[in-house]
KEDO-559614 format. One line per 4 residues: their letters; for each residue x, y, z of N, C-alpha, C. Coordinates in Angstrom, 2 decimals. Atoms other than C-alpha are relative to their C-alpha. Last residue first. Layout:
! residues N
A	X,Y,Z,X,Y,Z,X,Y,Z | ... .
***
This chain:
! residues 321
SALQ	0.06,-1.20,-1.25,6.07,20.54,11.16,1.50,-0.51,0.61 | -1.12,-0.70,0.63,5.32,18.32,7.84,0.47,0.91,1.17 | -0.88,0.07,0.49,3.95,15.11,9.85,1.18,0.81,-0.88 | -0.91,0.64,-0.27,2.22,16.87,11.97,0.77,-0.38,-0.44 .
KLKD	-0.91,-1.29,0.13,0.01,18.94,9.16,1.41,-0.47,0.84 | -0.30,-1.14,1.36,-0.92,15.66,7.43,1.29,1.59,0.99 | -1.48,0.22,0.07,-1.44,14.06,10.93,0.32,0.59,-1.06 | -0.74,0.18,-0.78,-4.03,16.53,12.16,1.19,-0.42,-0.17 .
RLVD	-0.71,-1.38,0.02,-5.17,17.12,8.80,0.72,0.10,1.04 | -0.77,0.07,1.18,-6.04,13.18,9.27,0.23,1.08,-0.60 | -1.54,0.42,-0.30,-7.83,13.68,12.89,1.63,-0.12,-1.30 | -1.03,-0.76,-1.04,-9.98,16.21,11.46,1.23,-0.30,0.59 .
VSDN	-0.66,-0.61,0.94,-11.42,14.33,8.39,0.88,0.71,0.70 | 0.14,-1.14,0.29,-12.05,11.61,10.45,0.69,0.87,-0.40 | -0.33,-1.00,-0.57,-9.53,8.71,10.48,-1.26,1.26,-0.45 | 1.31,-0.31,0.56,-10.46,5.18,8.72,-0.22,1.48,1.16 .
RVVV	0.48,0.67,-0.78,-6.88,4.85,8.43,-1.17,0.78,-0.01 | 1.59,-1.32,0.06,-5.14,6.98,5.08,-0.33,-1.51,0.64 | 1.70,1.00,-0.34,-1.10,5.31,5.25,-1.56,0.92,0.36 | 0.54,0.13,-1.27,1.22,8.41,4.33,-1.01,-1.58,-0.49 .
RPFS	1.49,0.03,0.15,3.65,7.43,1.70,-0.28,-0.44,0.90 | 0.93,0.20,-2.02,7.65,7.76,1.25,-1.36,0.30,-0.24 | -0.15,-1.02,-1.49,9.36,7.87,-2.41,-1.26,-0.65,1.08 | -0.21,0.81,-1.78,11.76,4.73,-3.28,-1.42,1.24,0.29 .
YIDD	0.21,1.52,0.49,11.89,5.16,-8.00,-0.04,-0.70,2.01 | 1.14,0.62,0.96,11.13,8.39,-8.30,-0.37,-1.27,0.33 | -0.44,1.33,1.03,14.40,9.08,-5.66,-1.98,0.15,-0.31 | -0.19,0.95,-0.41,13.89,12.62,-3.75,0.03,-0.85,-1.14 .
SPKV	-1.27,1.18,-0.11,14.42,15.89,-4.76,0.52,-1.28,0.14 | -0.70,0.11,0.91,11.35,17.57,-5.00,1.08,-1.15,-0.25 | 0.09,-0.99,0.14,9.97,16.34,-1.34,1.12,0.02,-1.30 | -1.11,-0.44,0.73,7.89,13.72,-0.18,0.42,1.09,-0.98 .
YYYY	0.57,-1.28,1.40,6.61,13.83,2.70,0.60,-0.12,-1.23 | -0.95,-1.32,0.69,7.81,11.06,5.24,-1.42,0.54,-1.50 | 1.36,-1.28,-0.53,5.90,7.75,7.02,0.72,1.29,-0.32 | 0.20,0.51,-0.88,7.46,4.37,4.57,-0.36,1.80,0.27 .
NAAA	0.80,-0.58,-0.78,5.37,3.34,2.09,1.03,-0.14,1.82 | 0.39,0.62,-1.21,7.03,2.74,-0.96,-0.69,0.59,1.16 | 1.46,-0.21,-1.39,5.89,3.57,-4.46,0.97,-0.89,1.20 | 0.30,1.21,-1.44,7.95,2.92,-7.34,-0.27,0.60,0.71 .
SQLK	-0.19,0.03,-1.60,8.07,5.91,-10.86,-0.70,-1.34,0.14 | 0.37,-1.49,-0.16,8.14,6.57,-14.55,0.86,0.27,1.69 | 1.31,-0.03,-0.69,9.00,2.74,-15.22,0.62,1.86,0.16 | 0.98,-1.72,0.11,12.31,2.54,-17.31,-1.12,0.09,0.77 .
LEKC	1.19,0.84,0.87,12.10,-1.46,-17.19,0.11,1.18,-0.37 | -0.34,0.62,1.16,16.23,-0.99,-15.91,-1.08,0.46,-0.94 | -1.32,-1.47,0.76,15.79,2.08,-13.48,0.17,-0.83,-1.18 | 0.86,-0.98,0.90,12.82,-0.91,-11.91,0.39,0.95,-0.97 .
VNIT	0.54,1.04,1.38,15.56,-3.52,-11.62,-1.46,1.29,-0.59 | -1.49,0.22,0.99,18.04,-0.88,-10.03,-1.39,-0.90,-0.70 | -0.04,-1.14,1.08,15.15,-0.51,-7.60,0.70,0.20,-0.97 | 1.41,-0.68,0.60,14.44,-3.73,-6.44,0.25,1.13,-0.09 .
TDSY	0.79,0.40,0.80,17.91,-4.45,-6.09,-0.72,0.22,-1.07 | -1.12,-1.03,1.68,19.19,-1.23,-3.95,-0.42,-0.72,-1.51 | -1.62,0.11,0.72,16.19,-3.46,-1.86,0.45,0.86,-0.64 | -0.45,-0.24,0.88,12.81,-3.85,-0.43,1.81,0.52,0.02 .
HKKE	0.79,0.95,0.59,10.91,-5.03,2.42,0.29,0.84,-2.02 | -0.25,0.77,0.32,13.32,-3.03,5.01,-0.59,-1.09,-0.96 | -1.74,0.70,0.04,13.06,0.03,4.44,0.88,-1.40,-0.55 | -1.80,-0.45,-0.85,9.76,0.03,4.47,0.59,-0.40,-1.22 .
GYPF	-1.74,-0.83,-0.52,7.56,-0.96,1.70,0.14,0.98,1.08 | -0.18,-0.44,-1.49,4.33,-3.91,2.68,0.91,1.62,-0.15 | 0.52,1.68,-0.71,4.76,-5.01,-1.10,0.48,1.13,0.92 | -0.21,1.32,-1.49,6.50,-2.05,-3.20,-0.65,-0.30,0.81 .
SFHT	0.31,-0.83,-2.11,4.91,0.31,-5.28,0.37,-1.39,0.12 | -0.27,0.55,-0.95,5.18,0.76,-9.25,-0.42,-0.34,1.41 | 0.10,-0.02,-1.92,4.22,2.61,-12.39,-0.24,-0.90,1.06 | -1.71,-0.82,0.26,4.83,2.47,-16.12,0.12,0.22,1.80 .
IKKN	-0.04,-0.38,-1.44,2.30,-0.24,-17.48,1.38,0.45,0.53 | -1.70,-0.25,-0.57,2.30,-0.31,-21.05,-0.88,0.65,1.61 | -0.79,-1.01,-0.19,-1.18,-0.28,-22.47,1.25,-0.49,1.11 | -0.09,-0.06,0.92,-3.95,-3.81,-23.32,0.94,1.95,-0.26 .
LIES	0.75,-1.48,0.15,-5.35,-3.73,-20.40,0.08,0.54,-1.31 | 1.73,-0.29,-0.52,-5.30,-7.71,-19.63,-0.39,1.14,-0.91 | 0.13,1.05,0.56,-1.24,-8.18,-21.24,-2.00,0.32,-0.11 | -0.68,-0.57,1.72,-0.18,-5.00,-19.83,-0.72,-0.81,-0.64 .
LIKL	0.21,-0.81,0.12,-1.13,-6.30,-16.44,0.28,0.65,-1.13 | 0.79,0.90,-0.53,0.23,-9.89,-16.62,-0.99,1.76,-0.22 | 0.26,0.84,1.12,3.86,-8.01,-18.19,-2.00,-0.13,0.50 | 0.68,-1.43,1.22,3.18,-5.08,-15.80,0.44,-1.01,-1.17 .
SETI	1.19,-0.57,-0.45,3.54,-8.85,-12.95,-0.61,1.47,-0.73 | 0.94,0.58,0.66,5.94,-10.32,-14.68,-1.76,1.00,0.08 | -0.35,-0.02,1.92,8.54,-7.60,-14.76,-1.36,-1.44,-0.73 | 0.60,-0.79,0.44,7.73,-7.72,-10.59,0.89,0.27,-1.49 .
EFRQ	0.76,-0.59,-0.05,8.22,-10.39,-9.94,-1.01,1.15,0.03 | 0.77,0.01,0.15,10.56,-12.15,-11.72,-1.13,0.76,0.35 | 0.50,-0.47,1.23,12.73,-9.69,-11.22,-0.70,-0.82,-0.85 | 0.74,-0.79,-0.21,12.48,-10.56,-7.46,-0.43,1.38,-1.97 .
DKES	1.31,0.13,0.29,12.72,-13.72,-8.44,-0.41,1.49,0.76 | 1.26,0.79,0.59,15.96,-13.35,-9.45,-1.27,0.02,0.11 | 0.31,-1.21,0.91,17.47,-10.90,-7.64,-0.93,-0.96,-0.91 | -1.31,-0.01,1.49,16.80,-13.65,-4.82,0.17,1.82,-1.09 .
LCGL	-0.19,0.51,0.65,13.76,-12.30,-2.17,1.49,0.20,-1.09 | -0.92,1.21,-0.47,13.71,-10.69,1.10,0.49,-1.03,-1.31 | -1.57,0.22,-0.04,14.04,-7.36,-0.37,0.13,-1.40,1.17 | -0.78,0.44,0.97,10.84,-8.10,-2.66,1.62,0.28,1.01 .
ALHN	-0.47,-0.60,-0.04,8.32,-8.75,0.28,1.42,0.25,-0.60 | -1.55,0.27,-1.21,6.20,-10.86,-0.82,0.74,1.52,-0.56 | -0.56,-0.41,-1.48,2.83,-9.93,-2.56,0.99,0.33,0.64 | 0.20,0.72,-1.24,2.19,-12.57,-4.77,0.73,0.46,1.11 .
ITHG	1.02,1.26,-0.32,2.74,-11.48,-8.31,-0.76,0.15,1.40 | -0.78,1.27,0.12,4.20,-7.88,-8.40,-1.31,-0.94,0.26 | 0.26,0.08,-1.94,2.12,-4.41,-6.79,1.17,-1.36,0.16 | -0.61,2.08,-0.66,2.45,-3.13,-10.90,-0.37,0.18,1.48 .
GIVA	-1.29,0.37,0.37,-0.03,0.29,-11.85,0.28,-1.57,0.68 | -0.55,1.69,-0.12,-2.96,0.94,-12.99,1.50,0.06,0.21 | -1.24,0.38,0.43,-4.14,5.09,-12.99,0.70,-1.14,-0.29 | -0.67,0.85,-0.30,-7.99,5.84,-12.43,1.06,-0.52,-0.47 .
NKSA	-0.57,-0.39,-2.23,-9.35,9.28,-12.08,0.22,-1.21,-0.06 | -0.98,-0.99,-0.05,-9.54,9.20,-16.20,-0.04,-0.03,1.08 | 0.99,-1.20,-0.20,-11.82,5.25,-16.66,0.92,1.51,0.52 | 1.03,-1.34,1.47,-10.97,3.00,-18.90,-0.28,1.48,0.76 .
SLKK	-1.27,-1.01,0.31,-8.24,1.36,-15.94,-0.66,1.29,-1.16 | -0.56,-0.93,-1.32,-11.43,0.96,-13.36,1.20,0.45,-0.79 | 0.82,-0.82,0.14,-13.44,-0.82,-16.34,0.78,1.08,0.75 | 0.25,-0.84,0.96,-10.73,-2.91,-17.06,-1.14,1.08,0.13 .
LQEL	-1.27,-0.78,0.32,-9.88,-3.74,-13.68,-0.11,0.41,-1.06 | 0.17,-1.28,-1.07,-14.09,-4.48,-12.78,1.74,0.73,-0.19 | 1.02,-1.02,0.86,-14.00,-6.69,-15.93,0.43,1.26,1.12 | -0.76,-0.38,1.29,-10.97,-8.76,-14.85,-1.42,0.86,-0.27 .
SLSK	0.18,1.24,0.70,-12.26,-9.64,-11.09,0.23,0.85,-1.19 | 0.84,-0.54,1.12,-11.05,-7.34,-8.41,-0.61,-1.05,-1.30 | -0.78,-1.16,0.49,-9.98,-8.58,-5.35,-0.52,0.14,-1.11 | -0.46,0.38,1.35,-12.59,-10.44,-2.88,0.85,1.18,-0.86 .
YDPL	-1.19,0.40,0.10,-12.45,-10.08,0.97,0.15,-0.09,-1.83 | -0.58,-1.68,-0.26,-16.27,-8.70,1.73,1.75,0.09,-0.20 | 0.07,-0.92,0.57,-17.11,-12.23,-0.03,0.45,1.79,-0.38 | -1.02,0.31,0.90,-15.36,-14.59,2.09,-0.50,1.77,-1.01 .
LNKP	-0.12,-1.34,0.12,-17.80,-13.76,4.97,1.82,-0.12,-1.25 | 0.48,-0.49,0.01,-19.47,-17.48,4.78,0.35,2.14,-0.44 | 0.46,-0.84,1.43,-16.42,-19.04,3.74,-1.01,0.57,0.44 | 1.64,0.10,0.03,-15.16,-19.51,7.70,-0.47,1.54,-1.52 .
LKTF	0.92,-1.53,0.40,-12.03,-20.36,7.36,-0.87,-0.31,-0.32 | 0.96,0.26,0.90,-10.85,-24.09,9.03,-0.87,1.65,-0.24 | 1.23,-0.77,-0.57,-7.80,-24.65,11.49,-1.30,0.09,-1.78 | -0.13,-0.11,-0.62,-4.88,-26.81,11.60,-1.61,0.93,0.28 .
NRLD	-0.16,1.35,-0.55,-3.95,-28.21,8.46,-0.47,0.25,1.26 | 1.29,0.95,0.46,-4.88,-24.49,7.43,-0.59,-0.96,0.52 | 1.33,-1.03,0.14,-2.40,-22.50,8.92,-1.09,-1.14,-0.03 | 0.19,0.60,-1.57,0.31,-25.70,8.20,-1.66,0.69,0.61 .
SLLD	0.86,2.09,-0.40,-0.28,-25.13,4.83,-0.34,-0.59,1.48 | 1.18,-0.25,-0.06,0.03,-20.75,5.19,-0.52,-1.87,0.16 | 0.94,-0.07,-0.78,3.25,-21.57,6.25,-1.48,-0.12,0.61 | -0.38,1.02,-1.07,4.28,-23.95,3.90,-0.68,1.03,1.22 .
NRRE	0.23,1.54,0.57,3.29,-21.72,1.14,-0.33,-0.61,1.37 | 1.43,0.06,-1.17,5.05,-18.81,3.12,-1.16,-0.83,-0.56 | 0.25,-0.74,-1.36,8.24,-20.50,2.36,-1.29,0.20,0.78 | -0.17,1.85,-0.24,7.58,-21.76,-1.18,-0.49,0.20,0.96 .
LSTA	1.35,0.21,-0.10,7.00,-18.01,-2.12,-0.54,-1.37,0.69 | 0.22,-0.37,0.88,10.59,-16.50,-0.65,-1.97,-0.93,-0.18 | -1.10,0.29,1.46,12.35,-15.57,1.41,-0.10,-0.74,-1.21 | -0.36,1.03,0.10,9.14,-14.92,4.53,1.16,0.52,-1.72 .
MKCA	-2.72,0.07,0.00,9.99,-11.75,5.68,-0.25,-1.51,-0.80 | -0.37,-1.29,0.29,5.15,-11.06,5.76,2.05,-0.06,-0.18 | 0.32,-0.32,0.99,4.61,-14.45,6.36,0.64,0.54,-0.66 | -1.90,0.95,1.36,7.45,-14.72,9.27,-1.86,-0.25,-1.36 .
ELYF	-0.77,-0.55,-0.32,5.44,-11.57,10.74,0.89,-0.57,-0.62 | 0.21,-1.29,0.97,1.88,-12.18,10.90,1.78,0.06,-1.28 | 0.42,0.80,1.28,3.03,-15.66,12.30,-0.73,1.06,-1.52 | -1.52,1.28,0.65,4.89,-14.27,15.46,-0.86,-0.42,-1.68 .
GYFS	-0.48,-1.34,0.80,1.91,-11.00,15.27,0.90,-1.34,0.29 | 0.57,-0.57,1.76,-0.76,-14.05,15.62,0.81,1.59,0.01 | -0.31,0.96,1.11,1.32,-16.65,18.26,-0.72,0.97,-1.26 | -1.00,0.50,0.18,1.21,-14.65,21.17,-0.05,-0.32,-0.91 .
KKDS	-0.46,-1.68,0.27,-2.16,-13.59,21.16,0.52,-0.40,-0.36 | 0.39,-0.26,0.74,-2.94,-17.94,20.32,0.25,1.27,-0.42 | 1.99,0.36,-0.32,-0.70,-18.92,23.20,-0.21,0.43,-1.48 | 0.37,-0.02,-1.47,3.13,-19.19,24.57,-1.82,-0.51,-0.69 .
QNYK	0.58,-1.06,-0.10,4.66,-19.77,20.64,-0.90,-0.56,1.23 | -0.46,-0.45,-1.43,7.40,-22.47,20.52,-0.93,1.54,0.62 | -1.55,-0.71,0.35,6.44,-22.64,16.74,0.53,0.90,1.34 | -0.41,0.52,0.33,4.49,-25.89,17.56,1.21,0.57,-0.59 .
KALD	-0.77,0.37,-1.16,2.64,-24.53,20.74,1.38,-0.47,-1.45 | -0.55,-0.98,-0.80,1.01,-22.19,18.67,1.55,-0.34,-0.04 | -0.78,-0.17,1.12,-0.22,-24.65,16.29,0.68,0.64,0.80 | -0.92,1.63,0.69,-1.80,-26.72,18.94,1.05,0.85,-0.26 .
NLGA	-1.24,0.08,-0.90,-3.14,-22.95,20.17,1.20,-1.00,-0.34 | -1.39,-1.47,0.05,-3.84,-21.78,16.68,0.41,-0.71,1.48 | -1.62,0.19,1.71,-5.97,-25.54,16.36,0.39,0.73,0.13 | -0.40,0.68,-0.72,-8.21,-24.50,20.11,1.08,-0.94,-1.50 .
SNEE	-1.58,-0.73,-0.91,-8.68,-21.46,18.51,0.38,-0.91,1.10 | -1.32,-0.26,-0.28,-9.91,-21.77,15.96,0.53,-0.22,0.99 | 0.26,1.22,-0.14,-13.92,-21.90,16.54,1.27,-0.54,0.00 | -0.02,1.32,-1.00,-13.75,-19.09,17.64,0.11,-1.77,0.03 .
SNFV	0.85,1.05,0.26,-12.29,-17.08,14.08,-0.69,-1.17,1.43 | 0.97,-0.47,-0.57,-10.59,-14.23,14.88,-1.70,-1.01,-0.01 | -0.34,-0.71,-1.91,-7.39,-15.66,14.02,-0.90,0.16,1.34 | -0.47,1.13,-0.63,-9.09,-17.79,10.90,0.10,0.03,1.87 .
LDVE	1.29,0.16,-0.03,-10.84,-13.84,9.42,0.47,-1.76,0.85 | 1.49,-0.22,-1.05,-7.56,-12.82,10.29,-0.62,-0.44,0.27 | -0.60,-0.61,-1.59,-5.10,-15.02,8.77,-0.79,0.58,1.05 | -0.09,0.93,-0.47,-6.90,-15.33,5.54,0.04,-0.08,1.59 .
DWWF	0.77,0.10,-0.64,-6.83,-11.79,5.25,-0.54,-1.22,0.74 | -0.19,-0.76,-1.14,-3.16,-11.60,5.22,-1.43,0.09,0.32 | 0.04,0.70,-1.38,-3.07,-14.08,2.79,-0.03,0.26,1.71 | -1.67,-1.27,-0.54,-4.60,-11.76,0.41,0.48,-0.90,1.27 .
LSDT	-0.14,-1.48,-0.93,-7.73,-14.48,-0.51,1.41,0.40,0.05 | -1.47,-0.14,-1.41,-8.61,-16.13,-3.26,0.35,1.35,0.47 | 1.10,-0.32,-1.24,-12.09,-16.07,-4.98,0.74,-0.12,1.04 | -0.40,0.89,-0.59,-9.97,-15.13,-8.71,-0.47,0.47,1.60 .
NITK	0.83,0.76,0.10,-10.38,-12.64,-10.89,-0.32,-1.71,0.59 | 1.18,-0.66,0.81,-7.47,-11.17,-9.69,-0.67,-1.52,-0.41 | 1.74,0.45,-0.46,-5.84,-12.82,-6.94,-1.41,0.52,-1.36 | 0.32,1.14,-0.13,-2.31,-13.31,-8.22,-1.10,0.04,0.12 .
TAIY	0.69,0.78,1.12,-2.05,-9.92,-9.73,-0.15,-1.49,-0.13 | -0.69,1.27,-0.50,-1.16,-7.12,-7.14,-0.35,-1.38,-0.69 | 0.42,0.73,-0.56,-2.12,-3.88,-8.22,0.96,-1.28,-0.07 | -1.09,0.97,0.78,-1.15,-0.59,-7.85,-0.80,-1.64,0.59 .
FVSQ	-0.15,1.49,0.07,-3.89,1.47,-8.44,0.56,-0.74,-0.13 | -0.29,0.56,0.32,-3.07,5.46,-9.15,-0.37,-1.28,0.92 | -0.30,0.41,-1.36,-5.87,8.27,-7.50,1.12,-1.32,-1.40 | -0.34,1.28,0.69,-7.50,11.06,-9.87,1.14,-1.10,1.28 .
LDLA	-1.17,0.11,0.15,-9.95,13.69,-8.76,0.55,-1.68,-0.25 | -1.00,0.23,1.25,-12.41,14.42,-10.35,1.02,0.56,0.69 | -0.77,-0.64,-0.15,-15.19,14.48,-7.49,1.38,1.14,-0.72 | 1.45,-1.14,-0.21,-18.32,12.93,-8.45,1.73,0.79,0.57 .
ELVP	0.68,-0.48,1.54,-14.88,10.59,-10.36,-1.57,0.84,0.20 | -1.47,-0.72,0.46,-13.11,9.73,-7.06,-0.78,1.07,-1.13 | -0.73,-1.95,-0.93,-15.82,9.23,-5.56,0.73,0.38,-0.01 | 0.98,-0.78,-0.07,-17.23,6.41,-7.76,0.29,1.31,0.52 .
LANE	0.18,-0.59,1.45,-14.02,4.87,-8.21,-1.11,1.45,-0.22 | -1.01,-1.21,-0.14,-13.36,4.35,-4.44,-0.70,0.47,-1.04 | 0.92,-0.54,-0.83,-17.02,2.17,-3.98,1.55,1.36,0.50 | 1.91,-0.30,-0.55,-17.14,-0.44,-6.49,-0.20,1.24,0.84 .
YNDA	1.03,-0.13,1.05,-13.78,-0.34,-7.79,-1.14,0.74,-0.53 | -1.26,-1.45,0.32,-11.17,0.61,-5.04,-0.87,0.02,-1.04 | 0.38,-1.45,-0.59,-14.03,-2.30,-3.18,0.80,1.78,-0.72 | 1.32,-0.16,1.06,-12.65,-5.20,-5.97,-0.65,1.32,0.74 .
YGDD	1.14,0.25,-1.13,-9.65,-4.95,-3.57,-1.08,0.19,-1.49 | 1.19,0.21,0.74,-6.28,-4.28,-5.68,-1.52,-1.22,0.41 | 0.78,1.83,-0.55,-3.64,-4.90,-3.26,-0.69,0.28,-1.48 | -0.65,0.72,-0.05,-2.26,-0.44,-2.97,-1.18,-1.70,-0.12 .
FTIL	0.74,1.16,-0.66,-4.21,2.17,-3.62,0.97,-0.65,-0.12 | -0.45,1.34,0.47,-2.55,6.01,-4.58,-1.37,-1.38,1.23 | 1.37,1.33,-0.23,-3.97,9.36,-4.28,0.91,-1.23,-0.55 | 0.06,1.01,1.13,-1.51,12.71,-4.63,-0.49,-1.35,0.64 .
LSNK	0.01,1.94,-0.69,-1.17,15.30,-2.00,-0.11,-0.25,-1.91 | 0.09,1.17,2.08,0.33,18.83,-3.38,-0.48,-1.64,1.52 | 0.71,1.12,-0.03,-0.43,21.80,-0.71,-0.45,-1.00,-0.84 | 0.45,-0.17,-1.90,1.15,24.48,-1.41,-0.95,-1.14,-0.14 .
PFKK	0.98,-1.65,0.04,2.29,23.96,-5.96,-0.35,-0.98,2.07 | 1.34,0.97,-1.07,5.73,21.13,-5.09,-1.00,1.10,0.33 | 1.05,-0.53,-1.58,8.61,23.70,-7.03,-1.53,-0.90,-0.10 | 1.06,-1.90,-0.21,10.13,22.15,-9.98,-0.69,-0.50,1.00 .
RNTI	-0.06,-1.34,-1.08,12.92,19.47,-9.87,0.13,1.31,0.53 | -0.80,-0.80,0.43,12.47,17.79,-13.75,0.09,1.02,1.84 | -1.37,-0.19,0.83,12.35,14.69,-12.18,0.61,0.66,-0.76 | -1.53,1.09,-0.24,10.51,14.83,-9.27,0.66,0.38,-0.29 .
IDCF	-0.75,-1.20,-1.24,8.47,17.74,-10.66,1.10,-0.34,0.75 | -0.63,-1.82,0.64,7.85,16.06,-13.78,0.19,0.30,1.16 | -0.50,0.65,0.94,6.04,12.48,-12.07,1.76,1.05,-0.55 | -1.09,0.99,-0.32,3.90,14.08,-10.02,1.02,0.09,-0.29 .
EDIS	-0.14,-1.26,-0.88,1.94,15.98,-12.59,1.60,0.01,0.61 | -0.26,-0.88,0.90,1.76,12.55,-14.33,1.01,0.92,0.44 | -1.01,0.86,0.06,0.74,10.67,-11.52,0.97,1.12,-0.69 | -0.05,1.68,0.52,-2.17,13.36,-11.28,1.81,-0.72,0.41 .
LFAH	-0.65,0.42,1.54,-2.00,15.55,-8.43,-0.33,-0.58,-0.75 | 0.19,1.31,0.71,-4.74,17.13,-5.91,1.17,-0.19,-1.48 | -0.28,-0.10,1.33,-3.77,20.76,-4.99,0.12,-1.46,0.23 | -1.22,0.83,0.52,-5.00,21.15,-1.43,0.07,-0.27,-1.13 .
DKKL	-1.36,-0.94,-0.75,-7.51,23.74,0.56,1.64,-0.96,-0.70 | 0.70,-0.98,0.12,-11.32,22.47,-0.56,1.49,1.09,0.21 | 0.01,-0.75,1.46,-9.98,19.45,-2.16,0.12,1.05,0.26 | -1.47,0.13,0.11,-9.11,17.77,1.68,-0.07,1.23,-1.56 .
SSLQ	-0.41,-0.99,-0.95,-12.74,18.61,2.80,1.35,-0.10,-0.26 | 1.02,-1.53,-0.01,-14.03,16.74,-0.08,0.67,1.17,0.23 | -0.94,-0.59,1.31,-11.30,13.91,-0.40,-0.61,1.41,0.27 | -1.19,-0.26,-1.13,-11.87,12.88,4.31,0.58,0.76,-2.17 .
QQFR	-0.81,-0.86,-0.57,-15.45,13.24,3.30,1.52,0.66,0.16 | 0.36,-1.44,0.41,-16.38,11.16,0.59,0.72,0.71,0.88 | -0.77,-0.57,0.51,-13.77,8.67,2.67,-0.50,0.98,-1.47 | -0.73,-0.65,-0.44,-15.92,8.98,5.37,1.41,-0.19,-1.39 .
HTGV	0.16,-1.93,-0.39,-18.56,8.31,3.45,1.46,0.48,0.67 | 0.58,-0.28,0.47,-17.22,4.79,2.21,-0.37,1.63,-0.39 | 1.86,-0.26,0.61,-15.69,3.66,5.15,-0.28,0.53,-1.12 | 0.79,-1.43,0.22,-12.03,3.27,5.14,-0.86,-0.24,-0.87 .
CLQQ	1.66,-0.30,0.81,-10.94,-0.28,5.22,0.39,1.63,0.83 | -0.44,-0.02,1.82,-6.65,-1.10,5.60,-1.50,0.58,-0.74 | 0.66,-1.14,-0.11,-6.92,-1.21,9.62,0.25,0.71,-1.35 | -1.26,-0.71,0.53,-4.93,-4.55,10.06,0.11,1.55,-0.64 .
PDSK	-1.41,0.22,-1.13,-7.74,-5.99,12.53,1.12,1.01,-1.06 | -1.67,-0.64,1.71,-10.45,-4.65,10.35,1.16,-0.18,0.51 | -2.16,0.78,-0.96,-13.35,-6.37,12.00,0.68,0.76,-0.82 | -0.04,-0.44,-1.66,-16.74,-4.48,11.78,0.66,-0.62,0.16 .
LDKV	-0.15,1.02,-0.96,-16.28,-3.44,7.39,-0.48,-0.10,2.18 | 0.20,0.00,-1.10,-17.54,-0.52,5.38,0.34,-1.56,0.97 | 0.98,0.79,0.16,-15.36,-0.54,2.34,-0.59,-0.01,1.54 | 0.99,-1.17,0.11,-12.97,1.51,0.39,-1.19,-1.05,0.38 .
RHYL	1.07,0.60,0.75,-9.41,-0.27,0.56,-2.02,0.67,0.36 | -0.01,2.31,-0.51,-6.05,-0.47,0.90,-1.26,0.31,-0.76 | 0.99,0.68,-0.47,-5.14,3.79,0.86,-0.34,-1.70,-0.21 | -0.13,0.79,0.70,-1.62,5.46,0.46,-1.49,-0.71,1.24 .
LVNC	1.24,0.51,-1.20,-2.29,9.24,0.86,0.33,-1.33,-0.68 | 0.82,0.89,0.67,1.24,11.10,-1.11,-0.84,-0.96,0.78 | 0.07,0.77,-0.62,2.04,14.40,0.85,-0.95,-1.67,-0.85 | 1.18,1.01,0.90,3.87,16.61,-1.74,-0.38,-1.24,1.22 .
YGNR	0.16,1.53,-0.75,6.13,19.11,-0.67,-1.06,-0.42,-0.07 | 1.34,0.53,-0.54,7.39,22.82,-1.32,0.08,-1.85,0.14 | 0.33,1.00,0.67,10.70,24.01,-2.71,-1.11,-0.85,0.10 | 0.06,-0.50,1.06,11.20,26.76,-0.98,-0.29,-0.73,-1.48 .
ERDM	0.80,-1.38,0.19,9.18,26.94,1.96,0.26,0.21,-1.59 | 1.67,0.06,0.51,9.19,23.25,2.37,0.00,1.69,-0.52 | -0.22,0.76,0.63,13.81,23.84,2.25,-1.51,-0.67,-0.49 | -0.85,-1.09,0.98,13.81,26.39,4.60,-0.47,-0.60,-1.04 .
YRKL	0.93,-1.67,0.72,11.44,24.51,6.44,0.55,0.59,-0.62 | 1.40,0.22,0.47,13.48,21.69,6.70,-1.07,0.80,-0.38 | 0.00,0.25,1.00,16.47,23.34,7.77,-0.66,-0.52,-1.06 | -0.04,-0.92,0.54,15.40,24.80,10.04,0.16,-0.44,-1.09 .
AEKK	1.49,-0.14,0.28,14.51,21.36,11.48,0.09,1.17,-0.64 | 0.94,1.04,1.39,17.79,20.32,10.78,-1.10,0.50,-0.05 | -0.65,0.04,1.13,19.11,23.54,12.96,-0.52,-1.12,-0.96 | 0.69,-1.36,1.04,16.89,22.99,15.46,0.08,0.51,-0.74 .
HYLF	1.11,-0.63,1.16,18.15,19.71,15.84,-0.67,0.96,-0.04 | -0.11,0.89,1.87,21.67,20.51,16.28,-0.98,-0.54,-0.55 | 0.05,-0.92,1.16,20.43,23.03,18.94,0.60,-0.69,-1.37 | 1.80,-0.96,0.32,18.99,20.47,21.56,0.76,0.86,-1.59 .
VKLN	1.14,0.61,1.36,21.92,18.10,20.50,-1.19,0.75,-0.36 | -0.71,0.67,0.96,24.56,20.38,21.71,-1.19,-0.39,-0.93 | 0.35,-1.70,0.95,22.42,21.95,24.79,0.67,-0.44,-1.64 | -0.83,-0.70,-0.42,21.70,18.46,26.43,0.10,1.44,-1.19 .
M	-0.66,-0.74,0.82,18.62,16.48,25.97,1.11,0.86,0.54 .
***
């Protein structure tokens, strides 16, 4: 690195530091599941005891915000309290109610739960769980290798990453369903493991919503990458998911998060639809802290893994360095 580039980066780092000191910042924690699973290829699960340890430790020296407090600070360009945190969950697994909510209530902390509506009150799996269960079952090895050849992939291992990305970036629900149908024709789902991957039931969703420690938000119907869809399909996924949740819970749903949430997974159209619907906020999922000057319709979040308290604290510290 030459001197000019070095000085530029030092100057930018100083500007970020001064901005953080002047206006504060908030780390938005993104969880998916609170459950102890033996196999977790997507690293979506945080163990129940580990979840309690993480939040209990952070509560000692951090200011946990409600979603209303968070939105008020950004909307009105106020200063974030020192060491601000906001808790969020994506997807809508049953363990959010069974395991996460009791910890939040015991610690008197609030989380936003963004719910994808298609699997509510069903035995259906999120597509990535189905893929993981199939790919991690030895009895499917032969079928997966045959299917890999059809997609010009060398073997089961190389095919796994290809298939995950193909499903994630499918440009329509029909295309993703075609991919999954192909997988089902070559393999079998190990049904004995299905209870570990259940989504919220209607009763669980209603009880979750009734808690003062939970706020329900939308997360589309089918968990599609919105940035890959037409404007019409984006509007349908956002609007109808909010409508479904509103009708189930008999309350207006004013918060939303983008499935997957990296910048390639949503677009200006996505943000504009959220604005037109007059939502209070929409969460993205790229790795950074939130500044008071950030867009309330695409703020970043920090994905939380099953890390020890020390590792999580170190990650949050590095993020703001």
